Structure formats: structure tokens, C-alpha cells
C-alpha positions as CSV (number, residue, x, y, z in Angstrom):
1,V,107.4,93.0,79.8
2,A,104.4,90.9,79.8
3,Q,101.1,91.7,78.4
4,F,97.7,91.7,80.7
5,N,94.1,92.3,78.6
6,V,93.1,95.1,81.1
7,E,89.4,95.8,79.2
8,H,87.3,94.0,82.3
9,F,89.5,96.3,85.0
10,S,87.0,99.5,84.8
11,G,87.1,100.8,88.5
12,M,83.3,99.6,88.8
13,H,82.1,98.0,92.0
14,N,80.9,94.0,92.0
15,W,77.5,94.5,94.4
16,Y,76.2,91.6,96.2
17,A,73.5,92.0,98.6
18,C,74.2,91.4,102.6
19,S,73.5,92.3,105.9
20,H,75.5,93.8,108.5
21,A,75.1,93.3,112.2
22,R,76.5,96.5,113.4
23,P,76.0,100.0,112.3
24,T,77.1,100.7,108.8
25,F,77.2,103.4,106.3
26,C,76.7,104.3,102.9
27,N,79.2,105.3,100.7
28,V,77.2,107.3,98.7
29,C,75.1,109.0,100.9
30,R,76.7,108.9,103.9
31,E,73.5,108.1,105.5
32,S,72.5,104.7,107.6
33,L,71.7,101.0,106.1
34,S,68.7,100.8,108.1
35,G,67.1,97.9,109.5
36,V,68.2,95.7,112.7
37,T,71.0,94.2,110.7
38,S,70.9,96.7,108.0
39,H,70.8,95.3,104.4
40,G,72.6,96.9,101.9
41,L,75.2,96.4,98.7
42,S,78.6,95.5,99.4
43,C,81.0,95.4,96.9
44,E,83.0,92.6,96.9
45,V,86.6,93.7,96.3
46,C,86.8,97.1,98.5
47,K,83.6,96.5,100.8
48,F,82.1,100.0,99.5
49,K,78.7,100.2,101.0
50,A,75.6,101.5,99.6
51,H,71.8,101.7,99.4
52,K,70.2,99.5,96.4
53,R,68.7,103.1,95.6
54,C,72.3,104.8,95.9
55,A,74.5,102.1,94.2
56,V,73.5,103.5,90.7
57,R,75.5,106.7,92.0
58,A,78.6,105.6,93.3
59,T,81.8,106.5,91.9
60,N,84.0,103.5,90.0
61,N,86.3,103.9,92.7
62,C,87.1,100.0,93.3
63,K,90.5,98.7,94.1
64,W,92.8,99.6,91.5
65,T,94.7,96.9,89.0
66,T,96.5,99.2,86.7
67,L,98.7,102.5,86.4
68,A,96.1,103.8,85.2
69,S,93.5,103.4,87.3
70,I,95.2,105.0,90.0
71,G,95.3,108.2,88.0
72,K,96.2,111.7,89.3
73,D,97.5,109.7,93.2
74,I,100.4,108.2,91.6
75,I,103.4,109.6,93.5
76,E,106.6,110.2,91.8
77,D,110.2,110.8,93.5
78,E,113.8,110.6,92.7
79,D,113.3,106.4,92.3
80,G,110.5,106.7,90.1
81,L,107.0,105.9,90.3
82,A,105.9,104.9,93.6
83,M,102.5,103.6,95.2
84,P,100.2,105.6,97.2
85,H,97.7,104.4,99.6
86,Q,94.1,103.7,98.2
87,W,91.9,105.3,101.2
88,L,88.0,104.3,101.4
89,E,86.0,106.2,104.2
90,G,84.3,104.9,107.0
91,N,82.8,101.6,108.3
92,L,86.0,100.8,110.6
93,P,86.1,97.9,112.8
94,V,85.5,98.1,115.9
95,S,89.0,97.7,117.8
96,A,90.3,100.2,114.9
97,K,93.6,102.3,115.9
98,C,94.9,105.6,113.8
99,A,98.6,104.3,112.9
100,V,99.4,108.3,113.4
101,C,98.3,108.8,116.6
102,D,97.6,105.5,118.0
103,K,93.7,106.9,119.5
104,T,90.8,105.1,118.5
105,C,89.2,105.7,115.0
106,G,86.0,105.1,113.3
107,S,82.8,105.8,114.6
108,V,79.2,103.5,114.7
109,L,77.1,106.9,114.8
110,R,78.7,108.2,111.3
111,L,80.7,107.4,108.0
112,Q,84.4,108.6,109.3
113,D,88.0,108.0,109.0
114,W,89.8,105.9,106.8
115,K,91.4,102.5,106.0
116,C,93.7,101.5,103.0
117,L,92.5,98.6,100.8
118,W,95.9,97.3,100.5
119,C,98.0,97.9,103.6
120,K,95.0,97.6,105.9
121,T,96.2,100.8,107.8
122,M,93.1,102.8,109.1
123,V,94.3,106.7,110.2
124,H,91.4,109.8,111.6
125,T,90.4,112.3,108.6
126,A,92.8,114.8,110.6
127,C,95.6,112.3,110.5
128,K,95.7,111.2,107.3
129,D,98.2,114.2,105.7
130,Y,100.7,113.0,108.1
131,Y,101.0,109.2,107.3
132,F,103.8,108.3,105.2
133,P,102.0,108.7,101.8
134,V,104.1,105.1,99.9
135,C,101.9,102.2,100.5
136,P,103.7,99.0,101.4
137,L,101.2,97.0,100.4
138,G,100.6,95.2,103.6
139,Q,101.4,91.6,104.4
140,C,100.9,90.2,101.3
141,K,103.4,92.4,99.3
142,V,105.1,89.3,98.2
143,S,102.4,87.9,96.3
144,I,100.6,91.2,94.8
145,I,101.6,92.2,91.2
146,P,101.4,95.8,92.2
147,P,98.8,98.4,90.0
148,I,101.7,100.7,89.4
149,A,103.4,97.3,88.1
150,L,101.0,97.0,85.3
151,N,100.9,100.0,82.8
152,S,101.4,101.0,79.0
153,T,98.1,100.2,77.6
154,D,98.5,99.4,73.7
155,S,96.0,99.9,70.6
156,D,94.9,96.0,71.5
157,G,94.0,96.6,74.9
158,F,96.7,94.9,76.2
159,C,98.8,96.4,79.8
160,R,102.3,95.5,79.9
161,A,103.6,94.1,83.3
162,T,106.8,96.0,84.6
163,F,108.5,92.9,86.5
164,S,110.8,95.3,88.8
165,F,107.7,96.1,91.0
166,C,106.8,92.2,91.2
167,V,108.5,90.1,93.6
168,S,107.1,86.8,93.2
169,P,103.7,87.0,91.0
170,L,101.1,84.9,92.6
171,L,98.3,83.9,89.7
172,V,95.3,82.8,91.9
173,F,92.7,80.6,89.8
174,V,89.1,79.4,92.3
175,N,86.8,77.4,91.1
176,S,83.4,79.3,92.1
177,K,81.7,76.2,92.4
178,S,83.9,74.1,95.1
179,G,82.8,73.3,98.3
180,D,79.1,73.8,98.4
181,N,79.9,77.7,97.0
182,Q,82.6,78.3,99.8
183,G,84.5,79.1,96.1
184,V,82.6,82.5,95.9
185,K,83.8,83.3,99.4
186,F,87.7,82.4,98.4
187,L,87.4,84.4,95.2
188,R,85.9,87.4,96.8
189,R,88.7,87.3,99.8
190,F,91.8,86.9,97.2
191,K,90.2,89.7,95.5
192,Q,90.3,92.0,98.6
193,L,93.9,90.7,99.3
194,L,95.7,91.2,95.9
195,N,95.3,92.5,92.8
196,P,92.2,91.9,91.5
197,A,93.5,91.4,88.0
198,Q,95.8,88.5,89.3
199,V,92.4,86.4,90.6
200,F,90.3,84.5,88.4
201,D,87.5,82.3,88.3
202,L,88.0,78.9,86.8
203,M,84.1,79.0,86.5
204,N,84.8,82.1,83.9
205,G,86.6,81.2,81.0
206,G,89.1,78.3,82.4
207,P,92.7,78.7,83.1
208,H,94.0,79.7,79.9
209,L,93.5,83.4,80.0
210,G,95.1,84.0,83.6
211,L,97.9,81.9,82.2
212,R,98.3,83.5,79.0
213,L,98.4,86.6,80.8
214,F,101.5,85.8,83.2
215,Q,103.2,84.0,80.3
216,K,105.7,86.5,79.7
217,F,107.0,86.0,83.6
218,D,110.4,84.3,84.0
219,N,108.9,83.0,87.3
220,F,105.9,83.2,88.9
221,R,103.9,80.7,91.2
222,I,100.1,79.7,91.0
223,L,97.5,78.6,93.6
224,V,94.2,76.6,92.5
225,C,91.8,77.0,95.1
226,G,89.3,73.4,94.2
227,G,89.5,70.1,93.6
228,D,91.8,67.4,92.1
229,G,89.6,68.3,88.8
230,S,90.9,71.9,88.8
231,V,94.2,71.0,89.8
232,G,94.3,68.7,86.5
233,W,92.3,71.5,84.1
234,V,95.1,74.3,85.3
235,L,98.5,71.2,84.7
236,S,96.9,70.5,81.4
237,E,96.9,74.0,80.0
238,I,100.3,74.4,81.5
239,D,101.1,71.9,79.2
240,K,99.8,73.2,76.3
241,L,101.2,76.9,77.0
242,N,105.0,74.9,77.9
243,L,104.9,76.9,80.7
244,N,105.7,74.2,83.3
245,K,109.2,75.6,83.5
246,Q,108.4,78.6,84.5
247,C,105.7,78.4,87.2
248,Q,105.4,76.1,90.6
249,L,101.7,75.2,91.4
250,G,100.3,74.9,95.1
251,V,96.7,73.9,95.9
252,L,94.2,75.4,98.2
253,P,91.7,72.3,98.7
254,L,87.8,73.0,98.2
255,G,85.1,70.6,98.9
256,T,85.5,66.8,98.2
257,G,88.0,64.5,96.2
258,N,91.3,66.4,96.7
259,D,93.7,63.2,97.3
260,L,96.6,65.7,95.4
261,A,96.6,68.0,97.9
262,R,96.6,65.4,100.9
263,V,99.6,63.9,98.9
264,L,101.4,67.3,98.9
265,G,100.7,68.1,102.5
266,W,98.0,70.9,102.3
267,G,95.1,69.0,103.8
268,G,91.7,67.4,102.6
269,S,89.6,70.4,102.8
270,Y,89.6,74.0,103.1
271,D,87.1,75.8,104.5
272,D,87.9,79.2,106.7
273,D,88.9,82.1,104.3
274,T,90.2,84.5,107.7
275,Q,93.0,82.3,107.6
276,L,94.1,83.2,103.5
277,P,96.8,85.4,104.3
278,Q,98.5,82.9,106.8
279,I,98.1,80.6,103.7
280,L,99.8,83.0,101.3
281,E,103.0,83.4,103.6
282,K,103.4,79.5,104.3
283,L,102.9,79.6,100.4
284,E,105.6,82.0,100.0
285,R,108.2,79.7,102.2
286,A,106.8,76.4,100.7
287,S,109.2,73.7,99.3
288,T,109.0,72.4,95.4
289,K,108.3,68.7,94.7
290,M,108.8,66.9,90.9
291,L,104.8,66.0,90.2
292,D,104.9,62.8,87.9
293,R,101.8,62.9,85.8
């Protein structure tokens, strides 16, 4: 059983201002975000949309991080607890197809139909109740720590991780200042793909907290997104906590000064955050090399 401090996993949205090139609708008042390239707020984790005036009224229903955050939606069957879908309404991509009836879903005229934040499945409102209720977590499932695995918060604000739900947990460190602030983009994308509780910004407290949260796992993987300095920082902290026998480390090079990433075959620099699912799959299949420091 591992312990996770969950005091900062409250379900609140993390807003940033952005423009939208196609008609987009507020998830609070359901009206259009007006303007030619509709300006509004978007949650960097779950993509919940809101007018600036509506954001204060948004429900705290951001992407789940723990069993407690799932609440009454949790599925209990003969095998124990199972992960339900977490549906967000509307603003589906133009090419959206319903997983139940295989017809086009979504609309550019109103807030309509649903997408799961985990497996990315899309369904019509009328079809939603007919879809298989347990979420398979999607193409990144091997790397994800499911919220149902993080439970039983005790008096000091720590949360316990149930290993049976975690196939090969991945701890992600991103240097948000790397690569002309490319890091911010990657930080957002990783939180969208994984459990936000397993993604950490090195510029906000360094690697210690994330490593301490994972240290009870017998085996886990680490992905460091940044330059050689970021990698060295994480490796030093791994040495301090004596974790080098239970974790493997991969590198996603951002910015400049990435000699280590080149030597290990990860390339010189990376800037395409849309390829992260494929990178996570490569990381799952990567071979391990010893590093002489």
C-alpha cells in the first residue's frame, strides 16, 4: 500500500484563457462563447468551457483523481469496485461518432452529447445508458493510476494506493519552463491523458513530492520532460531516497541541452504534444539500460 497526499486534488478546474476556432459552448450557462474566435476559459485538465462571468458558478467536477472524487458514480459488482465513465457534455470534435449507434454525434449549434474524459468514447445523450458502464481507460491504460486505486484517506491527508489496479504506474515530471514554455503545453496534455495526481511540475516543488508519493510501489516508471538539468535533478533525488532499484527512467527532451536524451535514443528535442499517446506506448515497450553516473 502506497500513500498519496491528496490535499490539492479537490475537483476544482484549472482555468486558462484561450480562443476557439469553431463554435464552442459554455458548460455552465450552455450559451455560445461569442466572438469570431470565441474567447473564453478552458480547464487545462478536462477542457470544461466557461465564460469568464460563469466560471465562478462551475461545479467542481474536474477529472477524478481519487476514489472519493468519483463519489456515487462508482460501480460495485461481484469483482469489487470498477471505474465508471466520466462524461463531459458537448463541444465534441466535428468528426465525432457515437460508440453505440455509429452515427454522427455532437453539434456546432448547441451543447449536445457526451465524451468520456478517460477512454475518449463519444455517445449521444439518448444512447448513453446503453453503453457499457465500465470505463476501459483508453489507449494509455497501462500507464494510468485509476482513481479507484487511490482510496482510504487517513487523518493526515494521505491516500493509499491499491496495487492490483496499477499495471505499470508512470510518474511524470515536466519542467514547465523548458523549451520556450513548451513545458506548459506538455503538462496540460499529460494531465488530460493520465490521472492528474501522477503528473508533477518540477518548477512547483521539484521532484521530491512525486517520488515520495510513489516510493511504496515495488516497481514504477518515471518520465522526465525537460533538459539534461531536469533529468539530473530527478536522478539525484532518486539517489537520496534510495529508489534506484525499483524505478526506470525515460526522457522526453524539451528545449536545448539534451545530450542524455540523444544517447538513450529519445532524440534531441520534442515539441509535438499531439503525439504523447504514441510516446507513452513506446515507453511501455522500451528496453532498460544501466546508466553510469
